[in-house]
C-alpha positions as CSV (number, residue, x, y, z in Angstrom):
1,M,-50.5,-10.4,82.6
2,G,-52.4,-12.8,80.4
3,R,-52.3,-16.5,81.0
4,I,-51.2,-18.9,78.4
5,F,-53.1,-22.2,78.3
6,K,-52.9,-24.8,75.5
7,D,-56.6,-24.7,75.0
8,C,-57.1,-20.9,74.6
9,H,-53.6,-19.4,74.2
10,F,-54.7,-16.1,75.7
11,M,-51.9,-13.5,75.8
12,K,-51.2,-9.9,76.4
13,I,-48.8,-8.8,73.6
14,A,-47.1,-5.4,73.1
15,Y,-45.8,-4.7,69.6
16,L,-43.2,-1.9,69.5
17,I,-42.5,0.1,66.4
18,N,-40.7,3.3,65.6
19,H,-43.8,5.1,64.2
20,K,-47.2,4.3,62.7
21,G,-46.7,5.3,59.1
22,E,-47.1,2.9,56.2
23,T,-44.0,0.9,55.7
24,G,-43.4,-2.7,54.8
25,L,-42.3,-3.4,58.4
26,N,-45.4,-1.7,59.9
27,N,-47.7,-3.6,57.6
28,V,-46.2,-6.8,59.0
29,V,-47.1,-5.5,62.5
30,L,-50.5,-4.5,61.3
31,D,-51.1,-8.1,60.1
32,L,-49.9,-9.6,63.3
33,A,-51.9,-7.2,65.5
34,T,-55.0,-7.9,63.3
35,L,-54.6,-11.7,63.5
36,F,-53.9,-11.9,67.2
37,S,-56.6,-9.4,68.1
38,S,-59.1,-11.4,66.0
39,H,-58.2,-14.5,67.9
40,G,-59.0,-12.9,71.2
41,H,-55.5,-11.8,72.4
42,D,-55.0,-8.5,74.1
43,C,-52.7,-6.5,71.8
44,T,-51.3,-3.0,72.1
45,V,-49.1,-1.2,69.6
46,F,-46.6,1.1,71.1
47,Y,-44.7,3.6,69.0
48,L,-41.8,6.1,69.6
49,K,-42.7,9.1,67.4
50,D,-45.6,10.6,65.5
51,E,-46.3,10.2,61.8
52,E,-48.6,12.4,59.6
53,K,-50.4,9.5,57.9
54,P,-50.6,6.7,60.4
55,L,-51.9,3.2,59.7
56,N,-55.2,2.2,61.3
57,F,-54.3,-0.6,63.8
58,P,-57.2,-2.8,65.1
59,C,-56.1,-2.4,68.7
60,K,-54.9,0.2,71.2
61,T,-52.0,2.3,70.1
62,I,-49.9,4.3,72.7
63,K,-47.1,6.7,72.1
64,I,-44.2,6.0,74.5
65,D,-43.3,9.1,76.6
66,E,-42.7,9.9,80.3
67,E,-46.4,9.7,81.1
68,H,-47.0,6.6,79.0
69,P,-44.0,4.2,79.3
70,L,-44.1,0.7,78.1
71,V,-44.4,-1.3,81.4
72,F,-42.8,-4.6,80.4
73,K,-44.2,-6.6,83.3
74,D,-47.8,-5.9,82.1
75,Y,-47.3,-8.1,79.0
76,D,-46.5,-11.7,78.3
77,I,-44.7,-10.9,75.0
78,V,-42.9,-7.7,73.9
79,H,-42.3,-8.0,70.2
80,T,-40.1,-5.3,68.6
81,H,-39.7,-4.4,65.0
82,G,-36.8,-2.2,63.8
83,I,-33.6,-0.8,65.3
84,H,-35.0,1.9,67.5
85,P,-37.6,-0.3,69.2
86,N,-34.8,-2.9,69.6
87,L,-32.6,-0.3,71.3
88,Y,-35.5,0.7,73.6
89,V,-35.5,-2.9,74.9
90,L,-31.8,-3.0,75.1
91,S,-31.7,0.1,77.3
92,H,-34.9,-0.5,79.4
93,K,-35.2,-4.2,79.9
94,P,-34.7,-5.0,83.6
95,W,-31.9,-7.2,84.6
96,G,-32.6,-10.5,86.1
97,K,-35.4,-13.1,85.4
98,S,-38.6,-11.8,83.8
99,K,-41.9,-13.5,83.0
100,T,-42.1,-11.1,80.1
101,K,-40.5,-12.5,77.0
102,F,-38.8,-10.3,74.4
103,V,-39.0,-11.1,70.7
104,A,-37.5,-9.2,67.8
105,T,-38.2,-9.7,64.1
106,L,-35.2,-9.2,61.8
107,H,-36.8,-7.8,58.6
108,C,-33.7,-7.6,56.4
109,Y,-30.3,-9.0,55.5
110,V,-28.5,-6.4,57.6
111,F,-25.1,-5.8,56.1
112,Q,-26.1,-5.9,52.5
113,D,-29.3,-3.9,52.9
114,F,-27.8,-1.2,55.3
115,M,-24.7,-0.7,53.1
116,D,-27.0,-0.3,50.1
117,L,-29.2,2.2,51.9
118,F,-26.6,4.2,53.8
119,G,-23.4,3.6,52.0
120,K,-20.5,1.4,52.9
121,V,-19.1,3.1,56.0
122,K,-22.4,4.2,57.6
123,G,-24.1,1.0,56.6
124,F,-21.3,-1.1,58.1
125,L,-21.5,0.8,61.4
126,Y,-25.3,0.8,61.5
127,S,-25.2,-3.0,60.9
128,F,-23.2,-3.5,64.0
129,L,-25.5,-1.3,66.0
130,F,-28.4,-3.3,64.7
131,L,-26.8,-6.6,65.8
132,L,-26.0,-5.1,69.2
133,S,-29.7,-3.9,69.6
134,V,-31.0,-7.5,69.9
135,V,-28.5,-9.1,72.2
136,R,-30.9,-8.9,75.2
137,H,-33.9,-10.4,73.4
138,D,-35.0,-13.9,74.3
139,L,-35.7,-14.9,70.7
140,L,-35.1,-13.6,67.2
141,I,-37.4,-14.2,64.3
142,T,-36.1,-14.1,60.7
143,L,-38.4,-14.0,57.7
144,S,-37.0,-17.2,56.1
145,L,-34.8,-20.2,56.7
146,D,-32.2,-18.6,54.5
147,A,-32.2,-15.5,56.6
148,Q,-31.9,-17.6,59.8
149,R,-28.7,-19.1,58.3
150,Y,-27.5,-15.7,57.4
151,Y,-27.8,-14.4,60.9
152,K,-26.1,-17.5,62.3
153,Q,-22.9,-15.8,61.3
154,F,-23.5,-12.9,63.7
155,L,-25.9,-13.9,66.4
156,P,-26.5,-17.0,68.7
157,W,-28.1,-19.7,66.6
158,Q,-30.1,-21.1,69.5
159,K,-31.9,-17.7,69.9
160,S,-33.4,-17.7,66.4
161,T,-36.3,-19.2,64.4
162,Y,-38.2,-18.1,61.3
163,A,-41.7,-17.2,60.2
164,Y,-42.9,-16.2,56.8
165,N,-44.8,-13.0,56.2
166,T,-48.5,-12.9,55.2
167,R,-50.9,-10.2,54.2
168,T,-54.4,-9.6,55.4
169,L,-56.0,-7.8,52.5
170,D,-59.4,-6.1,52.1
171,E,-61.0,-8.2,49.4
172,F,-63.5,-5.5,48.6
173,A,-60.9,-2.7,48.0
174,D,-60.8,-1.6,44.4
175,L,-59.4,1.3,42.4
176,T,-61.3,4.5,42.3
177,P,-62.9,5.5,39.0
178,E,-60.1,8.1,38.5
179,E,-57.4,5.5,39.2
180,K,-59.1,3.1,36.7
181,R,-59.1,5.8,34.0
182,E,-55.5,6.7,34.7
183,L,-54.4,3.0,34.3
184,A,-56.6,2.4,31.2
185,D,-55.3,5.5,29.5
186,F,-51.7,4.4,30.0
187,K,-52.2,0.7,29.2
188,N,-54.4,1.3,26.1
189,N,-54.1,-2.0,24.2
190,G,-50.7,-2.9,25.7
191,I,-49.5,-5.6,28.0
192,L,-49.2,-4.1,31.5
193,I,-46.3,-5.0,33.8
194,G,-46.8,-3.8,37.4
195,M,-44.3,-3.0,40.2
196,N,-45.4,-1.9,43.6
197,G,-43.0,-0.5,46.3
198,V,-40.4,2.1,47.1
199,L,-38.3,3.4,44.2
200,I,-34.8,2.4,45.3
201,R,-32.1,0.7,43.4
202,R,-32.3,-2.4,45.5
203,K,-35.8,-3.1,44.1
204,G,-34.3,-3.4,40.6
205,I,-36.0,-0.4,39.0
206,D,-33.0,0.1,36.7
207,V,-33.1,-3.6,35.7
208,M,-36.8,-3.3,34.7
209,L,-36.1,-0.2,32.6
210,K,-33.3,-2.0,30.8
211,A,-35.4,-5.1,30.3
212,L,-38.2,-3.0,28.8
213,K,-36.0,-1.9,25.9
214,L,-35.6,-5.6,25.1
215,L,-39.3,-6.4,25.1
216,P,-41.8,-5.8,22.2
217,K,-43.3,-2.3,22.2
218,E,-46.7,-3.5,23.4
219,Y,-45.1,-4.1,26.9
220,K,-45.5,-1.3,29.3
221,V,-44.6,-0.9,33.0
222,M,-46.4,1.0,35.7
223,F,-44.7,1.8,39.0
224,I,-46.8,2.4,42.1
225,G,-44.9,4.0,45.0
226,G,-42.3,6.6,45.6
227,D,-42.3,10.3,46.4
228,S,-41.7,13.3,44.0
229,D,-38.0,13.2,44.6
230,S,-37.5,9.5,43.8
231,I,-39.8,9.7,40.8
232,S,-37.9,12.6,39.4
233,K,-34.6,10.7,39.9
234,W,-35.9,7.7,38.0
235,K,-37.5,9.6,35.2
236,K,-34.0,10.9,34.3
237,E,-33.1,7.2,33.7
238,V,-35.9,6.7,31.2
239,N,-34.6,7.0,27.6
240,A,-36.7,8.6,24.9
241,D,-37.3,5.3,23.2
242,I,-39.3,3.9,26.1
243,Q,-40.7,7.1,27.8
244,D,-44.2,6.4,26.4
245,R,-44.1,2.9,27.9
246,V,-43.2,3.9,31.5
247,Y,-45.5,5.4,34.0
248,F,-44.6,6.5,37.6
249,A,-48.0,6.8,39.2
250,G,-46.7,7.8,42.7
251,S,-47.9,6.5,46.1
252,H,-51.4,5.1,46.5
253,P,-52.9,3.6,49.6
254,K,-53.4,-0.2,49.5
255,A,-51.3,-0.6,46.4
256,Y,-52.5,-4.2,46.1
257,R,-55.7,-2.8,44.6
258,Y,-53.8,-2.5,41.3
259,L,-52.8,-6.2,41.2
260,P,-55.9,-7.5,39.4
261,Y,-55.3,-5.0,36.6
262,Y,-51.7,-6.1,35.8
263,D,-51.0,-8.7,33.2
264,I,-47.7,-9.5,34.9
265,Y,-46.4,-8.6,38.3
266,V,-42.6,-8.2,38.4
267,L,-40.2,-8.2,41.4
268,P,-36.6,-7.8,40.0
269,S,-35.0,-7.0,43.4
270,R,-31.4,-7.4,44.2
271,S,-32.2,-8.1,47.8
272,E,-35.3,-8.5,50.0
273,G,-36.3,-9.6,53.5
274,F,-39.5,-11.3,52.5
275,P,-41.4,-9.0,50.0
276,L,-44.9,-8.2,51.0
277,A,-45.7,-7.0,47.5
278,M,-45.0,-10.4,46.1
279,V,-47.0,-12.1,48.9
280,E,-49.9,-9.8,47.9
281,A,-49.4,-10.7,44.2
282,A,-49.6,-14.4,45.0
283,A,-52.7,-13.9,47.2
284,K,-54.4,-12.2,44.2
285,G,-53.4,-15.0,41.8
286,C,-51.1,-12.8,39.6
287,K,-48.7,-14.1,37.0
288,I,-45.4,-13.3,38.8
289,V,-41.8,-12.8,37.7
290,C,-39.2,-12.5,40.4
291,S,-35.5,-12.6,41.1
292,A,-34.2,-16.0,42.1
293,L,-33.6,-15.0,45.7
294,P,-33.1,-18.0,48.0
295,Q,-35.8,-17.0,50.5
296,L,-38.4,-16.9,47.7
297,K,-37.2,-20.3,46.3
298,E,-38.0,-21.8,49.7
299,I,-41.7,-21.1,48.9
300,F,-42.2,-21.0,45.2
301,T,-41.2,-23.3,42.4
302,E,-40.7,-22.9,38.6
303,G,-44.1,-22.9,37.0
304,E,-45.7,-21.1,40.0
305,V,-43.6,-18.1,39.2
306,A,-41.0,-17.3,36.5
307,W,-37.5,-16.7,37.8
308,C,-34.9,-14.3,36.5
309,K,-31.2,-13.8,37.4
310,I,-30.5,-11.1,39.9
311,G,-29.6,-7.8,38.2
312,D,-29.8,-9.3,34.7
313,A,-32.1,-7.3,32.3
314,E,-31.9,-9.9,29.5
315,S,-32.9,-12.7,31.9
316,L,-35.8,-10.5,33.2
317,A,-37.1,-9.8,29.7
318,V,-37.1,-13.6,28.9
319,A,-38.9,-14.4,32.1
320,I,-41.5,-11.7,31.5
321,I,-42.4,-13.2,28.1
322,K,-42.4,-16.7,29.6
323,A,-44.7,-15.5,32.4
324,R,-47.5,-14.9,29.9
325,S,-48.2,-18.6,29.9
326,L,-48.2,-19.0,33.7
327,D,-51.3,-20.1,35.6
328,G,-51.6,-17.5,38.4
329,S,-53.8,-19.9,40.5
330,K,-50.7,-22.0,41.2
331,A,-49.0,-19.1,43.0
332,K,-52.3,-18.4,44.8
333,N,-52.5,-22.0,46.0
334,T,-49.0,-21.7,47.4
335,F,-50.0,-18.6,49.3
336,E,-53.0,-20.3,50.7
337,K,-50.9,-23.3,51.8
338,N,-47.8,-21.6,53.2
339,L,-48.4,-17.9,53.5
340,S,-52.0,-17.5,54.5
341,P,-53.0,-15.3,57.5
342,E,-54.0,-18.4,59.4
343,S,-50.7,-20.2,58.8
344,C,-48.8,-17.0,59.9
345,Y,-50.9,-16.8,63.1
346,K,-50.3,-20.4,64.0
347,R,-46.6,-20.1,63.4
348,H,-46.3,-17.0,65.6
349,L,-48.5,-18.5,68.2
350,D,-46.2,-21.6,68.4
351,I,-43.2,-19.3,68.7
352,Y,-44.8,-17.2,71.5
353,D,-45.9,-20.4,73.3
354,S,-42.4,-21.9,73.1
355,L,-41.1,-19.1,75.3
356,H,-43.3,-20.0,78.3
C-alpha cells in the first residue's frame, strides 16, 4: 500500500465503475484519475463489464473477474461510483478492521431521479437498493451541500461530506470542418442556443421546445447528445412552426467543443446531481441560463448566470433573452475559483487524508 504523508500525500487509489463508456459519472472518474495521477498518486480504474466505446483513462484499467479480482488490501482508498460498484464493496468488503478506506460518491438525488428514470415502483425499490449498497462504506461524498442535506434523511450524517465536480478539458479540441459547416448551416444568421447531454425529460427538453415558441424567430436551439431512438421520440414533439429552428445533431465526442459556438448555453433541467455540461460551459466562459436548482445556487449568483423557474417555459424564454446581456467571464471566474481541477483535487485529497 502507499503511504500518506502530509508533505507528499502519496496514495494508491482504486476507482471502481460499472463500465468504461462515456457517461457523466465516468467523466467524473476520468477527471479524478487524471488529477490524482498527474499529482503522482498510483491510480487504477477497475470496471465490471466491457463497453464498445471506452473512455481513455490516464492510468491502469483492469476488468474485474476471477483472474483479476480487486484486492482491497493493496490500496489505501477504494472509491466507488454507481450502484453496481457499491454493491461489489457491500458483498466483498472483509469484516473487521481494515487499513483500506472505502468511499462512495453519490451522483444523484436518488428517489426523485430513480423514479423519473425507472417509474414509481421500480424507482422506489431501486432507491432502497442504492441506499443499502453504501451502508458498509467509510465515507459518502455528495456533489453539493444541498445533496448532503438530502441524504441526511436516509443515511448516517456523520459518514458524509461533499465535493463539487470539475472538468479537465482539452483546450485545443475544436470542431471538425464538417461539424463547423453543419453548425453554420443550421445557425445561419440566427441566435444559437445550445444544449449538451442525454435526451431525457429530466433535462427539460420539453421545456426548451415550449420556450422556443415564445422567443423571436431568430432564436434556434441545437441539441448535442442522444441516440437515434431518443432523437426520434423528441422530433415527434417538435411542432411544424418551430421545426426549422430545432436541430438534433446526435452524439459527438467531447461535446464541450461546441460551447464556443453557442450564443447562449441552456440547462433547463428539473433535477441534476451536479451537471458537468454546465461546469464545462462556465469553464468556457459561456452565457448561461439554468434552472434555479439549489445545488447550482450554492455556486453561481444572479448576474453570473440567468436563472429560470424549474419546468416553466415562459420563465425560461425570459431568462434566455436576459442572458444576451450577460458577461460570460463572470461564470468563468466562478469556475476558476470554486470548480477548477486544482480545487477539486485539493478537496478530494483532504477527504482521502481525513480517513487515515
